[in-house]
Backbone as a chain_set.jsonl record, in Angstrom:
{"seq": "MNSESNAPQRLLIVEDDVHMAYLLGYLAERERFTVETIADGRKAAERIDAGPAVDLVLLDVMLPYTDGFELLARMRANPVWKDVPVIILTSKTREHDAVRALSLGADDYLTKPFSPPELVARIRRRLHRPPEAPQRPTRKKKRTP", "coords": {"N": [[118.404, 101.95, 77.165], [121.276, 101.204, 75.165], [122.354, 97.981, 75.549], [124.26, 96.255, 74.549], [127.668, 96.27, 74.238], [129.172, 96.451, 71.875], [127.395, 97.246, 69.953], [126.261, 99.946, 67.895], [125.599, 103.122, 69.363], [122.398, 104.672, 69.702], [120.98, 107.544, 68.323], [118.523, 110.013, 68.516], [117.373, 112.521, 66.509], [115.582, 115.397, 66.679], [114.483, 117.687, 64.717], [113.416, 120.347, 62.741], [114.519, 121.867, 60.693], [115.875, 121.226, 57.648], [118.539, 121.427, 56.737], [119.991, 121.758, 59.117], [119.315, 119.355, 60.392], [120.528, 117.552, 58.648], [123.259, 118.247, 59.013], [123.564, 117.611, 61.765], [123.011, 114.871, 61.688], [125.105, 114.01, 60.043], [127.361, 114.644, 61.662], [126.864, 112.925, 63.83], [126.82, 110.36, 62.62], [129.415, 110.238, 61.705], [130.683, 109.9, 64.078], [130.052, 107.358, 64.576], [127.426, 106.688, 65.386], [124.129, 105.316, 65.329], [121.584, 106.796, 63.565], [118.441, 108.399, 63.866], [116.074, 110.478, 62.442], [113.636, 112.942, 63.035], [111.228, 115.232, 61.903], [109.124, 116.783, 62.944], [107.111, 117.82, 65.771], [104.779, 116.326, 66.343], [105.147, 113.777, 65.147], [107.422, 113.053, 66.559], [106.365, 112.862, 69.154], [104.668, 110.672, 68.799], [106.612, 108.743, 68.304], [107.952, 108.667, 70.759], [105.906, 107.727, 72.419], [105.338, 105.194, 71.308], [107.629, 103.774, 70.512], [110.78, 102.037, 71.202], [113.187, 103.335, 73.55], [115.966, 105.509, 72.816], [119.558, 106.073, 72.888], [120.369, 108.703, 73.241], [119.015, 112.002, 72.859], [118.847, 114.634, 70.558], [117.385, 117.64, 70.628], [115.353, 120.041, 69.18], [113.749, 123.14, 70.025], [111.784, 124.834, 68.855], [109.406, 123.593, 67.03], [107.196, 122.207, 64.512], [103.754, 121.662, 65.317], [104.087, 120.28, 67.976], [105.977, 121.561, 70.572], [109.489, 121.511, 71.586], [109.722, 121.69, 74.392], [107.358, 120.526, 75.344], [107.714, 117.943, 74.327], [109.965, 117.159, 75.74], [108.957, 117.124, 78.39], [107.138, 115.058, 78.023], [108.856, 112.902, 77.506], [110.163, 112.712, 79.984], [108.081, 111.927, 81.577], [107.539, 109.415, 80.721], [108.176, 106.105, 81.515], [109.965, 104.501, 80.044], [111.537, 106.302, 78.649], [112.484, 108.144, 80.479], [115.09, 108.354, 81.573], [116.747, 108.903, 79.471], [119.371, 110.736, 78.087], [119.029, 114.154, 77.155], [119.807, 116.618, 74.914], [119.286, 119.912, 74.372], [119.011, 121.77, 71.452], [118.91, 124.873, 70.206], [117.741, 128.011, 68.834], [116.858, 129.745, 70.643], [117.82, 132.085, 72.867], [117.336, 133.206, 75.299], [117.659, 133.456, 78.819], [115.538, 132.543, 80.362], [114.376, 130.509, 78.767], [116.393, 128.562, 78.716], [116.52, 127.931, 81.445], [113.939, 126.927, 81.79], [114.009, 124.621, 80.136], [116.048, 123.111, 81.384], [114.875, 122.795, 83.885], [112.732, 121.176, 83.21], [114.025, 118.859, 82.773], [116.08, 118.594, 80.889], [119.331, 117.586, 79.896], [121.353, 119.102, 78.924], [121.951, 122.28, 77.315], [122.217, 123.953, 74.409], [122.941, 126.667, 72.357], [122.121, 127.731, 69.035], [124.024, 129.467, 66.588], [126.275, 126.68, 66.959], [129.334, 125.128, 68.039], [130.538, 122.473, 66.205], [132.578, 120.554, 67.179], [132.307, 121.026, 69.929], [129.651, 120.24, 70.414], [129.85, 117.476, 69.827], [131.622, 116.745, 71.872], [129.984, 117.239, 74.095], [127.948, 115.369, 73.647], [129.431, 112.976, 73.86], [130.226, 113.213, 76.53], [127.763, 112.998, 77.873], [127.126, 110.398, 77.245], [129.179, 109.059, 78.285], [131.39, 108.364, 76.751], [134.646, 107.831, 75.728], [136.841, 109.932, 73.773], [137.648, 108.931, 70.443], [140.719, 107.368, 69.834], [143.213, 108.947, 67.962], [144.317, 107.692, 64.841], [147.56, 106.759, 64.379], [150.201, 106.851, 62.062], [152.267, 104.022, 61.596], [155.707, 103.701, 62.127], [158.529, 102.297, 60.685], [161.256, 101.02, 62.351], [164.613, 101.894, 61.877], [167.219, 99.711, 61.255], [170.23, 99.48, 62.923], [173.539, 98.867, 61.991]], "CA": [[119.694, 102.255, 76.592], [121.881, 100.106, 74.45], [123.064, 97.128, 76.479], [125.368, 95.593, 73.89], [128.768, 97.224, 74.172], [129.673, 96.614, 70.514], [126.361, 97.808, 69.086], [126.333, 101.407, 67.836], [124.605, 103.814, 70.176], [121.339, 105.243, 68.869], [120.689, 108.955, 68.548], [117.31, 110.547, 67.894], [117.468, 113.95, 66.213], [114.272, 116.002, 66.424], [114.871, 118.982, 64.141], [112.616, 120.613, 61.547], [115.321, 122.496, 59.651], [116.483, 120.149, 56.871], [119.989, 121.588, 56.686], [120.514, 121.486, 60.458], [119.154, 117.921, 60.621], [121.571, 116.893, 57.864], [124.53, 118.483, 59.705], [123.577, 116.826, 63.0], [123.125, 113.472, 61.291], [126.471, 113.803, 59.557], [128.258, 114.626, 62.824], [126.602, 111.718, 64.625], [127.261, 109.177, 61.876], [130.88, 110.278, 61.691], [131.08, 109.392, 65.393], [129.592, 105.958, 64.584], [126.11, 106.515, 65.988], [122.998, 105.029, 64.462], [120.81, 108.035, 63.635], [117.045, 108.481, 63.435], [115.714, 111.893, 62.388], [112.213, 113.264, 62.955], [111.172, 116.655, 61.559], [108.075, 117.577, 63.594], [106.771, 117.439, 67.131], [103.727, 115.303, 66.399], [105.77, 112.48, 64.867], [108.32, 112.761, 67.678], [105.514, 112.417, 70.27], [104.262, 109.307, 68.467], [107.807, 107.887, 68.465], [108.181, 108.534, 72.198], [104.84, 106.9, 72.985], [105.229, 103.855, 70.741], [108.862, 103.068, 70.205], [111.779, 101.874, 72.258], [114.032, 104.505, 73.797], [117.28, 105.581, 72.183], [120.609, 106.351, 73.872], [120.466, 110.147, 73.459], [118.151, 112.802, 71.982], [119.155, 116.025, 70.238], [116.02, 118.154, 70.52], [115.095, 121.458, 68.905], [112.602, 123.627, 70.796], [110.745, 125.365, 67.969], [109.031, 122.541, 66.083], [105.777, 122.22, 64.14], [102.737, 120.881, 66.039], [104.382, 120.137, 69.405], [107.323, 122.113, 70.745], [110.474, 120.698, 72.285], [109.45, 121.654, 75.83], [106.318, 119.511, 75.551], [108.314, 116.632, 74.07], [110.845, 116.871, 76.871], [108.085, 116.733, 79.504], [106.579, 113.748, 77.669], [109.92, 111.911, 77.717], [110.436, 112.553, 81.421], [106.919, 111.259, 82.184], [107.459, 108.061, 80.177], [109.176, 105.285, 82.208], [110.96, 103.968, 79.105], [112.373, 107.4, 78.157], [112.774, 109.146, 81.519], [116.517, 108.501, 81.859], [117.503, 109.146, 78.237], [119.928, 112.086, 78.04], [118.469, 115.048, 76.143], [120.531, 117.877, 74.686], [118.472, 120.886, 73.645], [119.715, 122.611, 70.476], [117.892, 125.845, 69.826], [118.16, 129.395, 68.606], [116.336, 130.536, 71.765], [118.98, 132.459, 73.666], [116.943, 133.821, 76.563], [117.936, 132.684, 80.026], [114.287, 131.913, 80.77], [114.187, 129.282, 77.999], [117.367, 127.579, 79.206], [116.079, 127.51, 82.786], [112.748, 126.087, 81.606], [114.435, 123.323, 79.594], [116.776, 122.382, 82.433], [113.886, 122.46, 84.922], [111.917, 120.072, 82.704], [114.839, 117.646, 82.762], [117.122, 118.534, 79.86], [120.664, 117.351, 80.441], [122.242, 120.147, 78.431], [121.269, 123.302, 76.519], [123.202, 124.563, 73.529], [122.276, 127.571, 71.422], [122.6, 127.8, 67.653], [124.938, 128.482, 66.045], [127.117, 126.014, 67.941], [130.569, 124.557, 67.526], [130.39, 121.02, 66.074], [133.382, 119.771, 68.128], [131.736, 121.174, 71.267], [128.475, 119.374, 70.475], [130.325, 116.092, 69.911], [132.155, 116.56, 73.226], [128.849, 117.172, 75.022], [127.312, 114.069, 73.429], [130.317, 111.974, 74.461], [130.165, 113.361, 77.984], [126.48, 112.456, 78.333], [127.119, 108.948, 77.042], [130.396, 108.555, 78.933], [132.228, 107.756, 75.713], [135.916, 108.539, 75.532], [137.102, 110.251, 72.365], [138.374, 107.898, 69.71], [142.147, 107.654, 69.711], [143.588, 109.187, 66.564], [145.16, 106.659, 64.245], [148.878, 107.273, 64.017], [150.913, 105.955, 61.15], [153.366, 103.3, 62.235], [156.993, 103.892, 61.475], [159.473, 101.198, 60.817], [162.536, 101.441, 62.936], [165.779, 101.56, 61.065], [168.194, 98.882, 61.946], [171.608, 99.998, 62.905], [174.45, 97.714, 61.861]], "C": [[120.307, 101.002, 75.995], [122.724, 99.258, 75.376], [124.255, 96.423, 75.844], [126.489, 96.595, 73.669], [129.294, 97.447, 72.756], [128.654, 97.219, 69.563], [126.493, 99.328, 69.057], [125.25, 102.026, 68.721], [123.652, 104.56, 69.259], [121.03, 106.666, 69.306], [119.396, 109.314, 67.822], [117.502, 112.048, 67.735], [116.069, 114.444, 65.896], [114.543, 117.448, 66.018], [114.097, 119.202, 62.856], [113.384, 121.281, 60.416], [116.117, 121.403, 58.934], [118.006, 120.227, 56.893], [120.624, 121.284, 58.035], [120.422, 119.988, 60.764], [120.234, 117.134, 59.87], [122.93, 117.031, 58.554], [124.631, 117.625, 60.965], [123.726, 115.337, 62.7], [124.528, 113.127, 60.828], [127.452, 113.704, 60.722], [128.103, 113.338, 63.624], [127.088, 110.461, 63.909], [128.78, 109.106, 61.795], [131.452, 109.743, 63.004], [130.573, 107.968, 65.632], [128.328, 105.72, 65.405], [125.143, 106.047, 64.907], [122.036, 106.191, 64.651], [119.388, 107.84, 63.115], [116.672, 109.962, 63.503], [114.206, 112.036, 62.237], [112.095, 114.775, 62.821], [110.039, 117.44, 62.208], [107.695, 116.983, 64.944], [105.729, 116.34, 67.242], [104.31, 113.912, 66.167], [106.736, 112.084, 65.984], [107.524, 112.261, 68.886], [105.047, 110.985, 70.038], [105.415, 108.332, 68.68], [108.087, 107.639, 69.945], [107.145, 107.593, 72.822], [104.91, 105.447, 72.538], [106.54, 103.075, 70.656], [109.781, 102.89, 71.394], [112.632, 103.138, 72.381], [115.348, 104.379, 73.032], [118.309, 105.885, 73.277], [120.761, 107.831, 74.181], [119.571, 110.854, 72.453], [118.752, 114.19, 71.812], [117.821, 116.646, 69.863], [115.986, 119.657, 70.281], [113.881, 121.874, 69.728], [111.472, 124.043, 69.865], [110.472, 124.377, 66.843], [107.574, 122.709, 65.679], [104.969, 121.28, 65.045], [102.962, 120.78, 67.544], [105.798, 120.642, 69.623], [108.211, 121.191, 71.583], [110.255, 120.625, 73.785], [108.407, 120.586, 76.155], [106.871, 118.108, 75.33], [109.231, 116.215, 75.216], [110.034, 116.415, 78.087], [107.5, 115.344, 79.26], [107.61, 112.639, 77.891], [110.13, 111.64, 79.2], [109.281, 111.864, 82.146], [106.782, 109.804, 81.737], [108.55, 107.201, 80.828], [110.282, 104.737, 81.299], [111.973, 105.045, 78.697], [112.91, 108.306, 79.26], [114.258, 109.368, 81.805], [117.378, 108.743, 80.623], [118.062, 110.577, 78.277], [119.356, 112.889, 76.881], [119.318, 116.312, 76.099], [119.63, 118.758, 73.833], [119.39, 121.692, 72.733], [118.706, 123.593, 69.932], [118.504, 127.207, 69.53], [117.619, 130.305, 69.707], [117.484, 130.822, 72.739], [118.625, 133.077, 75.018], [117.207, 132.885, 77.742], [116.699, 131.911, 80.48], [114.063, 130.576, 80.05], [115.149, 128.186, 78.449], [116.948, 127.046, 80.571], [114.865, 126.592, 82.671], [113.136, 124.689, 81.12], [115.141, 122.492, 80.665], [115.844, 121.964, 83.561], [112.998, 121.286, 84.507], [112.708, 118.766, 82.593], [115.848, 117.525, 81.647], [118.472, 118.34, 80.543], [121.652, 118.422, 80.021], [121.444, 121.078, 77.527], [122.333, 124.022, 75.714], [122.478, 125.432, 72.518], [122.947, 127.526, 70.049], [123.008, 129.231, 67.363], [125.843, 127.909, 67.137], [128.363, 125.492, 67.247], [130.386, 123.042, 67.406], [131.29, 120.208, 67.012], [132.852, 119.873, 69.57], [130.506, 120.283, 71.417], [128.891, 117.914, 70.615], [130.874, 115.804, 71.306], [131.031, 116.447, 74.25], [128.093, 115.847, 74.876], [128.14, 112.976, 74.105], [130.255, 112.02, 75.987], [128.881, 112.742, 78.534], [126.429, 110.941, 78.232], [128.345, 108.271, 77.657], [131.27, 107.782, 77.946], [133.525, 108.524, 75.607], [136.098, 108.877, 74.057], [137.886, 109.115, 71.717], [139.832, 108.32, 69.605], [142.479, 107.881, 68.247], [144.509, 108.072, 66.074], [146.477, 107.29, 63.83], [149.544, 106.31, 63.051], [152.048, 105.263, 61.896], [154.632, 103.508, 61.427], [157.848, 102.652, 61.698], [160.764, 101.752, 61.385], [163.664, 101.011, 62.011], [166.738, 100.718, 61.9], [169.555, 99.533, 61.836], [172.545, 98.798, 62.851], [175.353, 97.537, 63.043]], "O": [[119.892, 99.883, 76.296], [123.706, 99.745, 75.937], [125.179, 96.03, 76.556], [126.31, 97.622, 73.014], [129.811, 98.524, 72.46], [129.017, 97.662, 68.474], [126.802, 99.939, 70.08], [124.133, 101.516, 68.81], [124.035, 105.021, 68.184], [120.845, 106.951, 70.489], [119.205, 108.959, 66.658], [117.761, 112.758, 68.707], [115.437, 113.967, 64.953], [114.795, 118.312, 66.858], [114.111, 118.347, 61.97], [112.924, 121.256, 59.274], [116.943, 120.731, 59.553], [118.682, 119.211, 57.05], [121.667, 120.633, 58.103], [121.351, 119.416, 61.334], [120.785, 116.168, 60.398], [123.67, 116.054, 58.67], [125.656, 116.988, 61.207], [124.473, 114.63, 63.376], [125.07, 112.08, 61.179], [128.276, 112.791, 60.768], [129.09, 112.735, 64.044], [127.702, 109.593, 64.529], [129.355, 108.018, 61.816], [132.558, 109.204, 63.039], [130.654, 107.445, 66.743], [128.178, 104.677, 66.041], [125.318, 106.345, 63.726], [121.704, 106.538, 65.785], [119.16, 107.212, 62.081], [116.927, 110.622, 64.511], [113.578, 111.353, 61.428], [112.772, 115.52, 63.531], [109.984, 118.659, 62.047], [107.93, 115.806, 65.216], [105.797, 115.509, 68.149], [104.002, 112.976, 66.905], [106.851, 110.903, 66.314], [107.961, 111.335, 69.571], [105.03, 110.176, 70.965], [105.215, 107.225, 69.181], [108.421, 106.521, 70.336], [107.486, 106.759, 73.661], [104.573, 104.552, 73.313], [106.54, 101.846, 70.721], [109.595, 103.5, 72.447], [112.772, 103.905, 71.428], [115.771, 103.286, 72.658], [117.963, 105.947, 74.457], [121.229, 108.191, 75.262], [119.383, 110.376, 71.334], [119.122, 114.842, 72.788], [117.192, 116.23, 68.89], [116.515, 120.441, 71.068], [113.066, 121.025, 70.09], [110.325, 123.645, 70.066], [111.193, 124.324, 65.846], [106.792, 123.295, 66.428], [105.461, 120.237, 65.475], [102.085, 121.169, 68.315], [106.724, 120.206, 68.939], [107.744, 120.231, 72.197], [110.567, 119.606, 74.4], [108.555, 119.835, 77.12], [106.53, 117.184, 76.07], [109.26, 115.047, 75.606], [110.388, 115.431, 78.737], [107.383, 114.546, 80.19], [107.278, 111.569, 78.4], [110.258, 110.491, 79.623], [109.479, 111.282, 83.212], [105.997, 109.048, 82.31], [109.731, 107.526, 80.71], [111.411, 104.534, 81.748], [113.134, 104.736, 78.432], [113.736, 109.173, 78.975], [114.646, 110.454, 82.234], [118.605, 108.784, 80.72], [117.305, 111.527, 78.479], [119.213, 112.381, 75.769], [119.519, 116.982, 77.111], [119.26, 118.396, 72.716], [120.408, 122.228, 73.171], [117.747, 123.198, 69.268], [119.631, 127.506, 69.925], [117.89, 131.506, 69.706], [118.04, 129.909, 73.349], [119.513, 133.431, 75.793], [116.999, 131.675, 77.653], [116.8, 130.769, 80.927], [113.606, 129.615, 80.668], [114.766, 127.02, 78.551], [117.016, 125.842, 80.819], [114.776, 125.589, 83.38], [112.641, 123.69, 81.641], [114.856, 121.306, 80.825], [116.011, 120.887, 84.133], [112.566, 120.498, 85.348], [112.137, 117.703, 82.35], [116.429, 116.455, 81.463], [118.717, 118.865, 81.629], [122.67, 118.629, 80.682], [120.381, 120.705, 77.03], [123.243, 124.629, 76.277], [121.514, 124.992, 71.891], [124.153, 127.316, 69.923], [122.363, 130.148, 67.872], [126.138, 128.585, 68.123], [128.429, 125.428, 66.019], [130.105, 122.383, 68.407], [130.807, 119.241, 67.603], [132.942, 118.912, 70.335], [130.341, 119.637, 72.452], [128.335, 117.192, 71.442], [130.62, 114.735, 71.862], [131.12, 115.642, 75.178], [127.649, 115.271, 75.869], [127.601, 112.148, 74.84], [130.234, 110.982, 76.647], [128.912, 112.041, 79.546], [125.771, 110.279, 79.034], [128.513, 107.056, 77.553], [131.806, 106.717, 78.252], [133.513, 109.74, 75.416], [135.568, 108.183, 73.189], [138.681, 108.435, 72.366], [140.14, 109.479, 69.325], [142.075, 107.099, 67.386], [145.365, 107.581, 66.81], [146.511, 108.23, 63.035], [149.455, 105.092, 63.213], [152.708, 105.873, 62.737], [154.616, 103.491, 60.196], [157.861, 102.061, 62.778], [161.279, 102.788, 60.963], [163.658, 99.917, 61.448], [167.009, 100.992, 63.069], [169.951, 100.056, 60.794], [172.361, 97.826, 63.584], [176.165, 96.612, 63.067]]}, "num_chains": 1, "name": "protein.A"}
């Protein structure tokens, strides 16, 4: 995980749908994350085996070549990745799939379509990041004579 407090936290998005990947990347970058996107299971497996861990993974289940369940098991078996929070984002709505993902070590399970503010809140919760304080315009006080 990212040890430097001022460095942006790194998010890995594993999603084969181009439009969904773009939306997820946009949401993450808006929250000041550094984003890496991978579109298939084989490349994601290579990234897990070869690269340094990230701070959080957004993982689709239905991917080409290797599915999200296999990638999740691979992460949990890898000492470098085993503690990285993983949020599953999928269109699989069956209880069995959610139970399987959570049993394999997913930290959260969210079905598509999802609410973007809810996803951001779940990411923040997993990373223990407080929401950014809204910027309020400063008002000048009127002097009274």
